GUKOL-235924 format. One record per residue (C-alpha): x, y, z. Coordinates in steps of 0.2 Angstrom, whole numbers. Layout:
N
{r {X Y Z}}
...
END
This chain:
461
{r {672 363 476}}
{r {658 377 476}}
{r {642 380 466}}
{r {648 391 453}}
{r {629 396 447}}
{r {628 415 443}}
{r {610 415 450}}
{r {603 412 466}}
{r {588 397 469}}
{r {572 406 465}}
{r {562 407 480}}
{r {545 398 477}}
{r {531 412 477}}
{r {510 414 475}}
{r {506 421 460}}
{r {504 440 460}}
{r {485 440 452}}
{r {483 427 467}}
{r {493 434 481}}
{r {485 452 478}}
{r {467 447 486}}
{r {476 436 501}}
{r {484 441 516}}
{r {493 423 515}}
{r {513 424 515}}
{r {520 428 495}}
{r {537 420 499}}
{r {534 401 501}}
{r {552 396 505}}
{r {564 383 502}}
{r {564 365 502}}
{r {579 356 511}}
{r {585 353 492}}
{r {584 371 490}}
{r {594 375 503}}
{r {606 363 501}}
{r {610 370 483}}
{r {610 388 490}}
{r {620 383 502}}
{r {633 375 491}}
{r {635 392 482}}
{r {646 398 497}}
{r {664 402 494}}
{r {670 402 513}}
{r {680 418 511}}
{r {695 420 523}}
{r {688 437 524}}
{r {670 438 531}}
{r {664 452 523}}
{r {644 445 524}}
{r {648 445 544}}
{r {653 463 544}}
{r {639 470 534}}
{r {629 460 548}}
{r {623 472 563}}
{r {622 455 573}}
{r {637 447 567}}
{r {628 431 565}}
{r {643 419 558}}
{r {636 418 541}}
{r {649 405 534}}
{r {648 393 548}}
{r {628 393 549}}
{r {629 389 529}}
{r {643 377 530}}
{r {629 365 542}}
{r {615 368 528}}
{r {625 363 515}}
{r {628 348 526}}
{r {611 346 529}}
{r {611 348 549}}
{r {599 363 549}}
{r {597 360 567}}
{r {615 364 569}}
{r {616 379 556}}
{r {600 385 569}}
{r {612 384 583}}
{r {626 393 575}}
{r {613 408 568}}
{r {604 410 587}}
{r {622 410 596}}
{r {622 430 589}}
{r {604 432 581}}
{r {589 429 592}}
{r {574 432 580}}
{r {580 423 564}}
{r {564 418 556}}
{r {557 438 558}}
{r {577 443 550}}
{r {576 430 538}}
{r {561 437 531}}
{r {562 459 533}}
{r {582 461 535}}
{r {587 472 519}}
{r {599 458 518}}
{r {603 468 500}}
{r {612 482 510}}
{r {618 471 524}}
{r {628 454 522}}
{r {623 448 506}}
{r {626 467 496}}
{r {645 462 504}}
{r {644 444 499}}
{r {660 442 485}}
{r {649 433 474}}
{r {639 447 469}}
{r {652 454 458}}
{r {649 441 446}}
{r {630 437 445}}
{r {622 436 461}}
{r {627 436 479}}
{r {622 419 490}}
{r {606 419 497}}
{r {609 422 514}}
{r {591 429 519}}
{r {582 415 512}}
{r {593 401 519}}
{r {591 410 537}}
{r {573 410 536}}
{r {574 390 531}}
{r {584 386 543}}
{r {572 394 557}}
{r {559 388 549}}
{r {564 372 549}}
{r {569 370 566}}
{r {551 376 570}}
{r {541 364 561}}
{r {551 349 565}}
{r {558 352 582}}
{r {554 357 602}}
{r {568 366 608}}
{r {570 367 624}}
{r {577 384 631}}
{r {586 382 650}}
{r {585 397 661}}
{r {600 407 668}}
{r {602 406 684}}
{r {595 423 693}}
{r {610 435 696}}
{r {598 447 708}}
{r {598 462 696}}
{r {584 469 691}}
{r {583 475 673}}
{r {568 486 665}}
{r {566 484 646}}
{r {553 497 636}}
{r {545 493 622}}
{r {543 474 615}}
{r {547 479 597}}
{r {564 471 589}}
{r {577 483 600}}
{r {567 479 618}}
{r {566 461 614}}
{r {583 456 608}}
{r {588 467 625}}
{r {578 457 637}}
{r {584 441 630}}
{r {602 444 630}}
{r {602 452 647}}
{r {588 435 651}}
{r {603 424 646}}
{r {616 432 657}}
{r {604 429 670}}
{r {597 447 674}}
{r {579 447 683}}
{r {570 456 668}}
{r {553 464 664}}
{r {548 470 647}}
{r {534 486 646}}
{r {525 484 632}}
{r {510 498 630}}
{r {499 489 618}}
{r {489 472 620}}
{r {502 462 608}}
{r {520 460 610}}
{r {532 464 596}}
{r {532 481 590}}
{r {534 485 574}}
{r {534 466 569}}
{r {514 467 575}}
{r {508 483 571}}
{r {518 488 556}}
{r {523 475 544}}
{r {508 465 535}}
{r {505 447 538}}
{r {508 443 520}}
{r {528 447 524}}
{r {528 441 542}}
{r {518 431 548}}
{r {511 435 566}}
{r {510 416 572}}
{r {529 415 569}}
{r {532 433 577}}
{r {522 426 594}}
{r {533 410 592}}
{r {548 420 591}}
{r {543 430 606}}
{r {539 414 617}}
{r {556 410 615}}
{r {560 425 623}}
{r {549 421 635}}
{r {555 404 639}}
{r {572 414 646}}
{r {564 421 660}}
{r {557 438 653}}
{r {541 445 664}}
{r {531 455 651}}
{r {519 466 657}}
{r {508 474 640}}
{r {497 490 641}}
{r {510 499 650}}
{r {512 516 644}}
{r {531 522 652}}
{r {529 540 655}}
{r {510 539 659}}
{r {507 521 668}}
{r {525 522 677}}
{r {539 533 673}}
{r {556 531 671}}
{r {560 539 688}}
{r {548 529 696}}
{r {554 512 688}}
{r {571 517 696}}
{r {564 519 713}}
{r {556 502 711}}
{r {572 494 714}}
{r {577 492 693}}
{r {597 495 690}}
{r {595 498 674}}
{r {582 502 660}}
{r {583 501 642}}
{r {570 511 632}}
{r {566 504 614}}
{r {549 512 611}}
{r {551 514 594}}
{r {545 527 582}}
{r {528 527 583}}
{r {521 546 580}}
{r {519 547 562}}
{r {525 561 550}}
{r {515 573 541}}
{r {516 584 525}}
{r {506 599 531}}
{r {496 603 516}}
{r {478 608 514}}
{r {465 594 517}}
{r {475 582 527}}
{r {462 583 542}}
{r {449 577 529}}
{r {440 560 532}}
{r {448 547 520}}
{r {467 552 525}}
{r {478 540 535}}
{r {495 538 542}}
{r {501 524 535}}
{r {504 520 556}}
{r {485 521 558}}
{r {482 512 541}}
{r {494 497 545}}
{r {490 494 564}}
{r {471 494 560}}
{r {473 480 546}}
{r {490 471 554}}
{r {486 472 574}}
{r {470 474 573}}
{r {464 462 560}}
{r {455 476 549}}
{r {457 463 534}}
{r {447 449 544}}
{r {431 461 545}}
{r {419 457 554}}
{r {428 442 564}}
{r {437 457 570}}
{r {428 472 575}}
{r {440 485 567}}
{r {434 491 550}}
{r {441 501 537}}
{r {438 508 523}}
{r {449 509 507}}
{r {437 514 494}}
{r {441 510 474}}
{r {458 524 472}}
{r {471 523 486}}
{r {485 535 484}}
{r {501 531 497}}
{r {512 547 499}}
{r {530 541 500}}
{r {542 527 494}}
{r {549 517 507}}
{r {543 500 514}}
{r {532 507 524}}
{r {523 516 509}}
{r {527 498 501}}
{r {516 489 514}}
{r {502 501 514}}
{r {499 503 495}}
{r {501 481 494}}
{r {489 481 509}}
{r {475 493 501}}
{r {478 482 485}}
{r {471 468 496}}
{r {457 475 504}}
{r {449 477 487}}
{r {455 494 482}}
{r {454 495 461}}
{r {470 507 458}}
{r {482 511 470}}
{r {495 522 468}}
{r {515 527 474}}
{r {517 544 473}}
{r {532 548 476}}
{r {544 565 472}}
{r {560 557 466}}
{r {562 543 454}}
{r {561 526 453}}
{r {581 525 458}}
{r {578 536 473}}
{r {566 524 480}}
{r {572 521 496}}
{r {560 502 500}}
{r {570 486 496}}
{r {571 481 478}}
{r {560 464 482}}
{r {546 477 489}}
{r {546 486 475}}
{r {546 473 463}}
{r {532 464 472}}
{r {522 478 472}}
{r {523 482 453}}
{r {519 462 449}}
{r {503 466 461}}
{r {498 479 450}}
{r {503 495 461}}
{r {504 511 450}}
{r {520 519 452}}
{r {518 540 451}}
{r {535 546 453}}
{r {543 565 451}}
{r {527 569 458}}
{r {523 576 474}}
{r {507 581 482}}
{r {501 600 486}}
{r {484 598 491}}
{r {469 585 496}}
{r {450 591 491}}
{r {436 585 499}}
{r {418 584 497}}
{r {406 584 514}}
{r {422 582 522}}
{r {430 565 514}}
{r {442 565 502}}
{r {437 568 484}}
{r {454 572 474}}
{r {474 574 480}}
{r {481 588 469}}
{r {499 584 464}}
{r {515 593 455}}
{r {528 586 442}}
{r {543 586 449}}
{r {562 585 438}}
{r {578 581 448}}
{r {590 594 452}}
{r {607 598 462}}
{r {611 588 476}}
{r {604 592 493}}
{r {613 590 511}}
{r {606 569 509}}
{r {619 567 493}}
{r {602 562 483}}
{r {597 576 468}}
{r {586 588 474}}
{r {565 586 469}}
{r {562 603 459}}
{r {543 609 454}}
{r {539 610 437}}
{r {529 626 435}}
{r {513 624 427}}
{r {511 606 431}}
{r {497 605 443}}
{r {485 591 441}}
{r {473 583 451}}
{r {470 563 453}}
{r {453 558 459}}
{r {454 549 474}}
{r {445 541 489}}
{r {457 535 501}}
{r {476 546 506}}
{r {490 535 516}}
{r {502 546 520}}
{r {519 537 522}}
{r {533 549 524}}
{r {541 543 539}}
{r {539 542 560}}
{r {547 550 574}}
{r {550 545 592}}
{r {535 549 604}}
{r {536 562 614}}
{r {529 555 630}}
{r {544 548 638}}
{r {555 562 636}}
{r {542 574 641}}
{r {542 565 657}}
{r {559 558 660}}
{r {572 574 667}}
{r {589 574 662}}
{r {589 564 646}}
{r {595 574 631}}
{r {586 573 616}}
{r {590 579 597}}
{r {578 592 591}}
{r {568 581 581}}
{r {565 570 598}}
{r {578 555 596}}
{r {585 550 613}}
{r {607 554 611}}
{r {616 541 616}}
{r {633 535 619}}
{r {634 525 601}}
{r {647 512 610}}
{r {638 507 626}}
{r {619 516 620}}
{r {622 526 636}}
{r {610 537 638}}
{r {615 557 647}}
{r {605 550 662}}
{r {612 537 674}}
{r {610 518 670}}
{r {598 523 657}}
{r {602 516 640}}
{r {591 517 623}}
{r {591 508 606}}
{r {583 506 590}}
{r {571 518 582}}
{r {568 529 598}}
{r {587 534 595}}
{r {589 534 575}}
{r {572 537 569}}
{r {562 525 558}}
{r {574 512 550}}
{r {577 492 550}}
{r {573 479 561}}
{r {589 470 562}}
{r {597 487 567}}
{r {586 491 580}}
{r {589 472 586}}
{r {609 474 585}}
{r {608 491 597}}
{r {595 481 608}}
{r {612 467 609}}
{r {625 481 609}}
{r {616 489 625}}
{r {612 472 634}}
{r {632 469 632}}
{r {634 486 639}}
{r {623 486 653}}
{r {633 468 659}}
{r {649 475 659}}
{r {645 488 671}}
{r {634 477 683}}
{r {640 459 681}}
{r {648 451 698}}
END
């Protein structure tokens, strides 16, 4: 009989007043006993709604069944038959909107903690076993993968398993894309990302770092070099701004720059690493998504006394994961909702204040959410040392501007056949944020996996 307790087994965490001063991982992970207890809550439904909710189709009931038996290595085999990055997905996937959101147990009580179990299994195997990965025999077909983020890593790994000679080109000096430059250490330890990447390398994928496609070499030149297919998974690294007065003042960052300095360049460990970052005493983060939460929680850890999330809609409309909002509140982040910046003021070239107006929600707009409307006469100033703009990112225009025949959206996203991820340019595929705009790690992985199998269908001998 399944365990019918209504709530999930609680995840051990660092205390808020301790963790908001360090960059160690917040969630500590399940013990073996905790994992087994949580796994027994699964009903093993005939209709596998949880699997339907997973962008990479992990056989969720099967892996949970193995966890319940205590066979964690078998559970890992089941997960990795479909998901190459389980330790990452178990931490950063929005399970509440995907697998767990479809879980029948969620109708009366809480869903099964699928993400926590996936994380446990991946961590257990990493720490208890030396998994040997066998390379597939080469089929002699060269494929280039552009971008070593979640989409590119997944596509490269899937193709390597099928015998393709894969070269992965990364613009930065570290591999992982948003996993290393965007997501803070306290949510996703970089040592863990490196271990997941090594598994891709062990499959036979060759990685070329510091290669900017469109600058160092173009897509057409890759084709001339004998690559039969190319997958573009270069992400969305171009930050969006509000285009208000004062955005060019010192002390105004895009969330992209702020998080890259902290995460990739290790600004949080200055002077042991040579990239400092100024935060000051009071910090405003404009936006309400996961990136905004990451930037706010990072600023707090870097020493800011007061950190504000400024968002023009209400709490129900915040797009960030509920868990991230909850953690931010626990850590002392101040939420200033139904509020929108209209100007950033400065003194001697540096931020001194942010000017905001209060908002109220009107009729729904094209997105289906109620449109924020300015309350007349509500202008007010907030003292501020630093402002971080976290209102989204777009694809970098470099690839589209140097690749003739590549059709793109008005906003810059590459247009693809959603069934195969093929672009308008023959044998060029694309997926992840470069197609959708900034989205989730698991959706990017799903696109990379779909493209890999479409490439195989076209080129298999």
